[in-house]
All heavy atoms as an XYZ file, in Angstrom:
783
protein
N      -2.319     19.775     14.685
C      -2.820     18.429     14.448
C      -1.977     17.429     15.301
O      -2.396     16.611     16.147
C      -2.758     17.916     13.050
C      -3.265     16.689     12.762
S      -1.949     15.587     12.226
C      -2.743     14.136     11.686
N      -0.510     17.470     15.139
C       0.281     16.591     15.872
C       0.173     16.743     17.290
O       0.193     15.794     18.205
C       1.691     16.758     15.484
C       2.136     16.189     14.075
C       3.425     16.596     13.566
C       2.027     14.657     14.136
N       0.155     18.053     17.888
C       0.023     18.208     19.259
C      -1.212     17.593     19.805
O      -1.297     17.014     20.929
C       0.064     19.825     19.523
C       1.445     20.231     19.423
C       1.468     21.745     19.966
N       2.852     22.208     19.783
C       3.426     22.903     18.886
N       2.804     23.112     17.824
N       4.740     23.241     18.961
N      -2.400     17.852     19.187
C      -3.650     17.204     19.505
C      -3.511     15.642     19.550
O      -4.018     15.012     20.648
N      -2.972     15.027     18.517
C      -2.862     13.520     18.389
C      -1.901     13.124     19.612
O      -2.228     12.121     20.238
C      -2.313     13.159     17.163
C      -3.178     13.477     16.020
C      -4.575     12.680     16.115
C      -5.432     12.952     14.863
N      -6.671     12.410     14.959
N      -0.934     13.819     19.873
C       0.042     13.463     20.885
C      -0.623     13.430     22.324
O      -0.464     12.649     23.131
C       1.210     14.455     20.853
C       2.233     14.067     21.824
C       3.463     15.210     21.565
N       4.527     15.010     22.447
C       5.395     15.998     22.654
N       5.325     17.292     22.098
N       6.480     15.698     23.471
N      -1.457     14.596     22.527
C      -1.963     14.866     23.862
C      -2.994     13.688     24.096
O      -3.316     13.393     25.338
C      -2.644     16.187     24.014
O      -3.792     16.267     23.084
N      -3.675     13.063     23.114
C      -4.615     12.062     23.448
C      -4.128     10.630     23.165
O      -4.777      9.505     23.323
C      -5.952     12.142     22.600
C      -5.679     12.123     21.096
C      -6.492     13.533     23.010
C      -7.044     12.058     20.336
N      -2.720     10.530     22.867
C      -2.026      9.250     22.607
C      -2.581      8.497     21.290
O      -2.520      7.300     21.356
N      -2.922      9.264     20.325
C      -3.393      8.729     19.093
C      -2.068      8.350     18.163
O      -1.602      9.187     17.392
C      -4.315      9.680     18.317
C      -4.644      9.075     17.028
O      -4.326      8.003     16.486
O      -5.580      9.833     16.398
N      -1.625      7.082     18.373
C      -0.252      6.839     17.807
C      -0.617      6.643     16.185
O       0.292      6.887     15.404
C       0.234      5.382     18.176
C       0.558      5.701     19.750
C       1.115      4.395     20.414
N       2.365      4.027     20.064
C       3.480      4.481     20.461
N       3.483      5.502     21.121
N       4.718      4.039     19.930
N      -1.755      6.176     15.756
C      -2.119      6.081     14.336
C      -2.076      7.403     13.629
O      -1.428      7.696     12.719
C      -3.465      5.387     14.111
C      -3.729      5.170     12.632
C      -3.523      4.010     12.183
C      -4.490      6.208     11.907
C      -3.846      3.706     10.838
C      -4.700      5.910     10.564
C      -4.523      4.682     10.037
O      -4.714      4.475      8.756
N      -2.802      8.413     14.366
C      -2.794      9.781     13.929
C      -1.528     10.585     14.007
O      -1.146     11.286     13.008
N      -0.653     10.105     14.895
C       0.710     10.685     14.999
C       1.542     10.166     13.788
O       2.283     11.003     13.292
C       1.315     10.255     16.392
C       1.022     11.160     17.491
C       1.583     10.491     18.763
C       1.691     12.610     17.272
N       1.420      8.908     13.555
C       2.220      8.369     12.485
C       1.757      9.039     11.094
O       2.724      9.421     10.382
C       1.957      6.817     12.353
N       0.609      9.171     10.808
C       0.095      9.843      9.644
C       0.591     11.272      9.664
O       1.115     11.782      8.563
C      -1.399      9.712      9.573
C      -2.058     10.387      8.222
C      -1.385      9.667      7.050
C      -3.498     10.006      8.155
N       0.471     11.925     10.639
C       0.745     13.269     10.874
C       2.330     13.548     10.647
O       2.729     14.479     10.019
N       3.077     12.516     11.095
C       4.565     12.659     10.939
C       4.942     12.449      9.557
O       5.864     13.064      9.047
C       5.276     11.738     11.970
C       5.353     12.217     13.350
C       5.718     11.195     14.294
C       6.311     13.391     13.522
N       4.289     11.673      8.876
C       4.463     11.492      7.438
C       4.109     12.645      6.698
O       4.894     13.098      5.813
C       3.587     10.324      6.843
C       4.244      8.991      6.992
O       5.570      8.830      7.051
O       3.641      7.985      6.937
N       3.085     13.316      6.975
C       2.770     14.622      6.444
C       3.861     15.599      6.606
O       4.270     16.419      5.784
C       1.360     15.111      6.803
C       0.110     14.380      6.423
C      -1.012     14.737      7.138
C      -0.097     14.574      4.893
N       4.326     15.670      7.891
C       5.235     16.641      8.419
C       6.643     16.404      7.548
O       7.242     17.282      7.118
C       5.478     16.590      9.819
C       6.554     17.564     10.348
C       6.257     19.080     10.126
C       6.632     17.227     11.930
N       6.907     15.143      7.491
C       8.191     14.729      6.791
C       8.126     15.323      5.459
O       9.006     15.915      4.817
C       8.427     13.241      6.887
N       7.080     15.118      4.735
C       6.914     15.497      3.247
C       7.057     17.139      3.092
O       7.597     17.547      2.337
C       5.540     15.069      2.706
N       6.296     17.682      4.062
C       6.196     19.155      4.223
C       7.763     19.769      4.444
O       8.187     20.598      3.693
C       5.321     19.725      5.041
N       8.425     19.111      5.368
C       9.799     19.631      5.685
C      10.724     19.187      4.604
O      11.569     20.145      4.222
C      10.265     18.846      6.995
C       9.668     19.323      8.310
C      10.015     18.374      9.407
C      10.003     20.747      8.619
N      10.560     18.208      4.040
C      11.472     17.823      2.803
C      11.225     18.848      1.647
O      12.168     19.410      0.969
C      11.203     16.443      2.366
N       9.973     19.216      1.461
C       9.489     20.191      0.361
C      10.169     21.515      0.745
O      10.551     22.360     -0.287
C       8.035     20.367      0.158
N      10.299     22.035      1.935
C      10.859     23.109      2.375
C      12.480     23.196      2.473
O      13.025     24.155      2.875
C      10.303     23.609      3.690
C       8.867     24.179      3.636
C       8.175     24.421      4.986
O       9.022     24.357      6.046
O       7.129     24.809      4.992
N      13.061     22.037      2.255
C      14.513     21.849      2.269
C      15.011     21.502      3.688
O      16.235     21.398      3.948
N      14.197     21.244      4.726
C      14.588     20.822      6.057
C      14.705     19.393      6.140
O      14.047     18.687      6.791
C      13.600     21.391      7.188
N      15.616     18.759      5.321
C      15.612     17.360      5.168
C      16.083     16.544      6.449
O      15.600     15.497      6.700
C      16.771     16.959      4.060
C      16.246     17.681      2.715
C      16.906     15.504      3.787
C      14.968     17.153      2.266
N      16.971     17.175      7.284
C      17.374     16.358      8.474
C      16.202     16.344      9.490
O      15.979     15.279     10.057
C      18.511     17.075      9.159
C      19.856     16.813      8.252
C      21.171     17.150      8.914
O      21.166     17.280     10.181
O      22.172     17.028      8.316
N      15.455     17.288      9.557
C      14.189     17.352     10.376
C      13.144     16.249      9.783
O      12.426     15.561     10.481
C      13.525     18.742     10.597
C      14.293     19.561     11.536
C      13.580     20.870     11.632
O      13.319     21.533     10.687
N      13.241     21.280     12.874
N      13.221     16.321      8.332
C      12.164     15.461      7.698
C      12.581     13.992      7.953
O      11.644     13.201      8.217
C      12.228     15.716      6.152
N      13.887     13.742      8.068
C      14.257     12.335      8.342
C      13.873     11.907      9.706
O      13.460     10.845      9.985
C      15.934     12.294      8.153
N      14.018     12.784     10.614
C      13.629     12.543     12.053
C      12.041     12.238     12.160
O      11.714     11.247     12.722
C      13.953     13.699     13.011
N      11.392     12.989     11.529
C       9.836     12.857     11.448
C       9.492     11.503     10.879
O       8.672     10.751     11.195
C       9.214     13.982     10.728
N      10.151     11.313      9.593
C       9.853      9.978      8.913
C      10.226      8.808      9.726
O       9.574      7.713      9.695
C      10.552     10.021      7.673
C      10.390      8.840      6.782
C       8.901      8.755      6.295
N       8.684      7.354      5.840
C       7.796      6.547      6.523
N       7.174      7.008      7.508
N       7.751      5.284      6.015
N      11.455      8.893     10.455
C      11.857      7.650     11.285
C      10.806      7.511     12.493
O      10.400      6.383     12.668
C      13.318      7.968     11.910
N      10.457      8.578     13.052
C       9.424      8.504     14.113
C       8.114      7.827     13.586
O       7.506      6.943     14.312
C       9.184      9.849     14.761
N       7.654      8.211     12.469
C       6.477      7.758     11.761
C       6.672      6.261     11.626
O       5.644      5.483     11.875
C       6.212      8.447     10.413
N       7.770      5.771     11.117
C       7.945      4.328     10.904
C       7.811      3.521     12.134
O       7.162      2.504     12.220
C       9.302      4.106     10.307
C       9.320      4.370      8.850
C      10.622      3.895      8.058
O      11.282      3.079      8.611
O      10.950      4.333      7.030
N       8.397      4.091     13.252
C       8.350      3.517     14.497
C       6.875      3.309     14.894
O       6.363      2.278     15.387
C       9.122      4.177     15.554
C       8.891      3.542     16.983
C      10.648      3.993     15.313
N       6.177      4.394     14.785
C       4.705      4.541     15.228
C       3.791      3.588     14.300
O       2.857      2.918     14.760
C       4.246      5.880     15.261
C       4.747      6.817     16.220
C       4.552      8.249     16.079
C       4.169      6.408     17.631
N       4.149      3.485     13.125
C       3.328      2.656     12.114
C       3.581      1.172     12.602
O       2.563      0.423     12.618
C       3.756      2.835     10.669
C       3.320      4.003      9.984
C       4.074      4.989      9.268
C       1.869      4.397      9.798
N       3.169      5.882      8.760
C       1.834      5.527      9.109
C       0.557      3.844     10.194
C       0.642      6.229      8.765
C      -0.436      4.559      9.958
C      -0.423      5.696      9.218
N       4.804      0.737     12.890
C       4.870     -0.576     13.475
C       4.216     -0.764     14.792
O       3.663     -1.857     15.001
C       6.471     -0.738     13.746
O       7.227     -0.815     12.541
N       4.142      0.112     15.654
C       3.479     -0.033     16.857
C       1.876     -0.154     16.754
O       1.327     -0.553     17.673
C       3.858      1.231     17.822
O       3.103      2.383     17.501
N       1.404      0.314     15.684
C       0.001      0.258     15.440
C      -0.447     -0.972     14.524
O      -1.494     -1.124     14.081
C      -0.807      1.491     15.065
C      -0.581      2.543     16.036
C      -0.225      1.988     13.647
N       0.580     -1.858     14.277
C       0.297     -2.919     13.387
C       0.375     -2.763     11.952
O      -0.186     -3.490     11.142
N       1.065     -1.678     11.383
C       1.227     -1.377     10.153
C       2.573     -1.138      9.794
O       3.039     -0.080      9.273
C       0.337     -0.157      9.661
C      -1.216     -0.410      9.941
C      -2.115      0.321      8.924
O      -1.557      1.041      8.038
N      -3.270      0.191      9.192
N       3.393     -2.173      9.938
C       4.935     -2.010      9.696
C       5.253     -1.784      8.293
O       6.320     -1.395      7.867
C       5.483     -3.311     10.262
C       4.403     -4.342      9.978
C       3.082     -3.538     10.306
N       4.310     -1.967      7.379
C       4.730     -1.901      5.917
C       4.500     -0.313      5.428
O       3.823     -0.046      4.517
C       3.764     -2.706      5.094
C       4.052     -4.200      5.235
C       5.356     -4.539      4.922
O       6.017     -4.082      3.901
O       5.975     -5.299      5.659
N       4.937      0.533      6.308
C       5.038      1.987      6.033
C       3.733      2.656      5.949
O       3.464      3.526      5.202
C       5.845      2.170      4.784
C       7.191      1.500      4.946
C       8.011      1.808      3.877
N       8.449      3.207      4.197
C       9.583      3.693      3.677
N      10.248      3.010      2.782
N       9.924      4.834      4.080
N       2.818      2.276      6.847
C       1.571      3.030      7.017
C       0.553      2.642      5.989
O       0.271      1.592      5.488
N      -0.348      3.775      5.708
C      -1.555      3.469      4.911
C      -1.166      3.726      3.529
O      -0.252      4.476      3.034
C      -2.646      4.654      5.338
O      -2.225      5.858      4.947
C      -2.935      4.542      6.739
N      -2.001      3.089      2.639
C      -1.864      3.280      1.098
C      -1.899      4.754      0.821
O      -1.228      5.104     -0.121
C      -2.864      2.453      0.536
C      -3.265      1.405      1.506
C      -3.115      2.138      2.864
N      -2.695      5.582      1.376
C      -2.789      6.946      1.030
C      -1.507      7.746      1.359
O      -1.326      8.630      0.767
C      -3.987      7.499      1.776
C      -5.363      6.984      1.373
O      -5.463      6.432      0.299
O      -6.259      7.023      2.351
N      -0.804      7.196      2.230
C       0.417      7.931      2.698
C       1.704      7.649      1.879
O       2.674      8.303      1.759
C       0.786      7.743      4.159
N       1.552      6.489      1.052
C       2.753      6.149      0.391
C       3.168      7.098     -0.624
O       4.497      7.147     -0.832
C       2.500      4.751     -0.206
C       2.410      3.685      0.953
C       2.460      2.268      0.356
N       2.288      1.327      1.594
C       1.286      0.541      1.744
N       0.422      0.359      0.793
N       1.209     -0.161      2.806
N       2.422      7.939     -1.301
C       2.901      8.816     -2.215
C       3.701      9.962     -1.486
O       4.715     10.303     -2.019
C       1.800      9.353     -3.111
C       0.931     10.364     -2.540
N      -0.044      9.849     -1.553
C       0.875     11.717     -2.315
C      -0.708     11.013     -1.092
N      -0.068     12.102     -1.618
N       3.316     10.316     -0.273
C       4.047     11.268      0.428
C       5.432     10.683      0.839
O       6.434     11.395      0.778
C       3.306     11.742      1.665
C       2.041     12.608      1.331
S       1.263     12.842      2.878
C       0.608     11.343      3.390
N       5.386      9.515      1.282
C       6.609      8.906      1.726
C       7.546      8.789      0.559
O       8.693      8.961      0.764
C       6.255      7.439      2.333
C       5.415      7.469      3.594
C       4.803      6.141      3.854
O       4.805      5.269      3.099
N       4.289      6.105      5.049
N       7.045      8.395     -0.655
C       8.016      8.292     -1.721
C       8.596      9.717     -2.119
O       9.803      9.673     -2.618
C       7.181      7.738     -2.902
N       7.806     10.686     -2.035
C       8.337     12.080     -2.381
C       9.399     12.642     -1.350
O      10.363     12.997     -1.750
C       7.178     13.118     -2.267
C       7.554     14.443     -2.553
C       6.553     15.544     -2.501
N       5.802     15.408     -3.710
C       4.512     15.965     -3.870
N       4.007     16.400     -2.786
N       3.934     15.702     -5.106
N       9.135     12.188     -0.020
C      10.210     12.437      0.870
C      11.435     11.670      0.596
O      12.560     12.152      0.715
C       9.609     12.253      2.309
C      10.794     11.827      3.313
C      11.402     12.804      3.777
C      10.914     10.466      3.553
C      12.524     12.484      4.596
C      12.119     10.181      4.332
C      12.875     11.167      4.981
O      13.966     10.884      5.660
N      11.317     10.332      0.422
C      12.478      9.568      0.219
C      13.298     10.112     -0.988
O      14.541     10.097     -0.910
C      12.056      8.139     -0.226
C      11.390      7.368      0.969
C      12.322      6.832      2.038
O      13.445      6.599      1.652
O      11.836      6.508      3.197
N      12.718     10.420     -2.086
C      13.410     10.978     -3.224
C      14.153     12.259     -2.892
O      15.353     12.463     -3.194
C      12.507     11.313     -4.317
C      12.011     10.031     -5.174
C      11.345     10.460     -6.426
N      10.189     11.227     -6.289
C       8.984     10.943     -5.857
N       8.627      9.478     -5.850
N       7.987     11.702     -5.880
N      13.500     13.153     -2.162
C      14.142     14.466     -1.672
C      15.283     14.042     -0.702
O      16.401     14.629     -0.889
C      13.101     15.384     -1.047
N      15.091     13.242      0.213
C      16.113     12.992      1.286
C      17.339     12.248      0.569
O      18.426     12.784      0.898
C      15.524     12.030      2.329
N      17.106     11.346     -0.272
C      18.259     10.723     -0.816
C      19.038     11.740     -1.847
O      20.228     11.639     -1.901
C      17.820      9.427     -1.641
C      17.466      8.244     -0.540
N      18.574      7.300     -0.518
C      16.495      8.047      0.035
C      17.899      6.541      0.463
N      16.711      6.904      0.770
N      18.341     12.650     -2.448
C      18.937     13.480     -3.393
C      19.899     14.520     -2.664
O      20.872     14.836     -3.008
C      17.837     14.199     -4.313
N      19.339     14.973     -1.494
C      20.002     16.001     -0.766
C      21.137     15.375      0.104
O      22.253     15.862      0.307
C      19.100     16.751      0.054
C      19.796     17.743      1.109
C      18.089     17.658     -0.885
N      20.742     14.256      0.845
C      21.667     13.699      1.974
C      22.538     12.563      1.453
O      23.661     12.344      2.036
C      20.973     13.205      3.075
C      20.086     14.187      3.845
C      19.117     13.455      4.829
C      20.810     15.189      4.586
N      22.067     11.977      0.434
C      22.741     10.643     -0.026
C      22.205      9.560      0.910
O      21.726      9.775      2.047
N      22.364      8.302      0.454
C      21.776      7.206      1.093
C      22.489      6.983      2.449
O      21.615      6.721      3.532
C      21.848      5.945      0.193
C      21.119      4.780      0.967
C      21.022      3.582     -0.008
O      21.172      3.662     -1.213
O      20.713      2.474      0.451
N      23.701      7.108      2.535
C      24.346      6.781      3.606
C      23.994      7.760      4.966
O      23.632      7.352      6.046
C      25.836      6.762      3.635
C      26.640      6.337      4.915
C      28.128      6.327      4.697
O      28.569      5.920      3.472
O      28.882      6.617      5.530
N      24.039      9.070      4.630
C      23.744     10.011      5.704
C      22.138     10.006      6.017
O      21.823     10.110      7.227
C      23.962     11.412      5.237
C      23.612     12.570      6.167
C      24.362     12.610      7.339
N      24.100     13.706      8.151
C      23.968     13.653      9.546
N      24.397     12.481     10.191
N      23.677     14.791     10.257
N      21.396      9.754      5.075
C      19.989      9.453      5.353
C      19.810      8.278      6.291
O      19.071      8.491      7.277
C      19.146      9.103      4.004
C      17.676      8.997      4.230
N      17.277      7.773      4.137
C      16.731      9.851      4.644
C      15.932      7.903      4.316
N      15.703      8.931      4.643
N      20.356      7.203      6.032
C      20.343      6.015      6.929
C      20.802      6.328      8.348
O      20.184      5.914      9.243
C      21.012      4.794      6.451
C      20.331      4.261      5.029
C      18.826      3.805      5.240
O      18.449      3.358      6.291
O      17.972      4.211      4.326
N      21.863      7.100      8.472
C      22.310      7.510      9.627
C      21.367      8.380     10.576
O      21.115      8.049     11.737
C      23.641      8.286      9.552
C      24.851      7.683      9.175
C      25.989      8.517      8.820
O      25.984      9.686      9.189
O      27.125      8.075      8.355
N      20.777      9.240      9.877
C      19.762     10.016     10.551
C      18.429      9.399     10.959
O      17.950      9.474     12.009
C      19.280     11.260      9.629
C      20.282     12.399      9.394
C      19.964     13.302      8.303
C      20.553     13.145     10.799
N      18.118      8.335      9.968
C      16.879      7.486     10.374
C      17.224      6.719     11.577
O      16.422      6.590     12.438
C      16.488      6.787      9.094
C      16.016      7.451      7.886
S      14.458      8.067      8.122
C      13.379      6.573      8.045
N      18.419      6.067     11.522
C      18.737      5.267     12.583
C      18.901      6.041     14.014
O      18.406      5.518     15.014
C      20.112      4.495     12.277
N      19.500      7.191     13.917
C      19.486      7.980     15.080
C      18.186      8.251     15.749
O      17.877      8.206     16.905
C      20.247      9.377     14.847
C      20.334     10.296     16.156
C      20.695     11.607     15.740
N      20.733     12.539     16.886
C      19.664     13.266     17.285
N      18.498     13.100     16.646
N      19.512     14.042     18.283
N      17.185      8.650     14.862
C      15.829      8.903     15.295
C      15.200      7.684     15.907
O      14.458      7.926     16.915
C      15.096      9.498     14.165
O      15.545     10.759     13.881
N      15.366      6.622     15.278
C      14.767      5.286     15.818
C      15.380      5.102     17.121
O      14.706      4.676     18.103
C      14.983      4.203     14.793
C      14.657      2.903     15.411
C      14.084      4.450     13.582
N      16.717      5.224     17.276
C      17.407      4.959     18.549
C      16.866      5.897     19.711
O      16.825      5.367     20.845
C      18.847      5.166     18.374
N      16.558      7.090     19.397
C      16.272      7.982     20.478
C      14.896      7.880     20.706
O      14.286      8.186     21.818
C      16.596      9.446     20.232
C      15.966     10.046     19.058
C      18.171      9.581     20.168
C      16.189     11.564     18.929
N      13.966      7.404     19.729
C      12.516      7.154     20.123
C      11.693      8.099     19.597
O      12.012      9.342     19.502
N      10.392      7.765     19.218
C       9.352      8.699     18.618
C       9.028      9.811     19.651
O       8.811     10.976     19.260
C       8.233      7.945     18.196
O       7.693      7.195     19.178
N       9.043      9.517     20.920
C       8.592     10.608     21.853
C       9.794     11.697     21.856
O       9.398     12.859     21.872
C       8.274     10.070     23.199
C       7.915     11.095     24.264
C       6.675     11.971     23.717
O       5.894     11.440     23.235
O       6.699     13.234     23.879
N      11.013     11.354     21.869
C      12.061     12.429     21.803
C      11.988     13.117     20.457
O      12.209     14.279     20.517
C      13.395     11.574     22.044
C      14.647     12.499     21.928
C      14.522     13.684     22.884
N      15.554     14.809     22.580
C      16.878     14.684     23.053
N      17.294     13.676     23.690
N      17.563     15.590     22.611
N      11.757     12.382     19.466
C      11.710     13.060     18.076
C      10.546     14.114     18.153
O      10.658     15.322     17.737
C      11.567     12.161     16.981
C      11.166     12.972     15.635
C      12.772     11.365     16.795
N       9.349     13.690     18.707
C       8.263     14.532     18.889
C       8.622     15.746     19.768
O       8.247     16.914     19.382
C       6.945     13.942     19.429
C       6.283     12.920     18.417
C       5.293     12.123     19.122
C       5.561     13.789     17.439
N       9.372     15.582     20.705
C       9.698     16.639     21.694
C      10.636     17.632     20.890
O      10.450     18.875     21.031
C      10.348     16.109     22.871
C      10.809     17.111     23.894
C      11.298     16.538     25.283
O      11.015     15.471     25.557
N      12.035     17.390     25.899
N      11.555     17.006     20.146
C      12.518     17.879     19.469
C      11.754     18.803     18.309
O      12.058     19.922     18.147
C      13.497     17.144     18.750
C      14.555     16.480     19.660
O      14.535     16.881     20.899
O      15.394     15.519     19.254
N      10.641     18.144     17.796
C       9.895     18.913     16.720
C       8.872     19.808     17.157
O       8.667     20.925     16.702
C       9.292     17.874     15.698
C      10.302     17.019     14.968
C       9.528     15.880     14.301
C      10.974     17.843     13.854
N       8.338     19.436     18.420
C       7.078     20.090     18.773
C       7.229     20.816     20.231
O       6.382     21.569     20.591
C       5.905     19.017     18.985
C       5.456     18.332     17.778
C       4.351     17.424     18.122
C       4.950     19.271     16.616
N       8.346     20.448     20.815
C       8.580     20.897     22.287
C       7.927     19.799     23.311
O       7.364     18.982     22.952
N       8.215     20.161     24.500
C       7.718     19.256     25.562
C       6.273     19.168     25.694
O       5.543     20.181     25.172
C       8.292     19.924     26.857
C       9.335     20.943     26.458
C       9.073     21.295     25.029
N       5.871     18.030     26.283
C       4.357     17.840     26.368
C       3.706     18.937     27.089
O       2.582     19.388     26.916
C       4.233     16.542     27.084
C       2.623     16.234     27.295
C       4.578     15.227     26.258
N       4.359     19.530     28.043
C       3.875     20.636     28.934
C       3.465     21.792     28.073
O       2.597     22.658     28.415
C       4.678     20.971     30.073
O       5.970     21.522     29.623
N       4.113     21.976     26.964
C       3.729     23.143     26.021
C       2.576     22.773     25.116
O       2.190     23.853     24.407
C       4.954     23.544     25.156
C       6.141     24.102     25.989
C       7.371     24.372     25.111
O       7.126     24.415     23.901
O       8.418     24.626     25.626
N       2.042     21.697     25.098
C       0.970     21.282     24.165
C      -0.247     22.117     24.503
O      -0.919     22.573     23.395
C       0.757     19.639     24.240
C      -0.543     19.310     23.424
C       1.808     18.994     23.933
N      -0.549     22.292     25.714
C      -1.848     23.060     25.990
C      -1.729     24.371     25.793
O      -1.412     25.336     25.643
C      -2.332     22.697     27.347
C      -2.640     21.156     27.526
O      -3.148     20.579     26.568
N      -2.345     20.683     28.722
């Protein structure tokens, strides 16, 4: 899903997909990757005019992720990871999570 949304430039779909991915990664215990996905989602939500953390339907997933991330990482480490992902940008986070664009097809 994310590769398809990325290939067509669907930033709204990418933001929603990254929220789903963050929740799934957190559930599997991959909290640092989840933080990267969540930070990229926040950047994308802002870019599509929904800076208040996306759609109402996604908020329960975001809350689940936040609880897991804070429990495992602590607030300070979580904020560091989020800031790093925001600083490197959503495209770099996507590349780290999904691979280069050339691998999409």
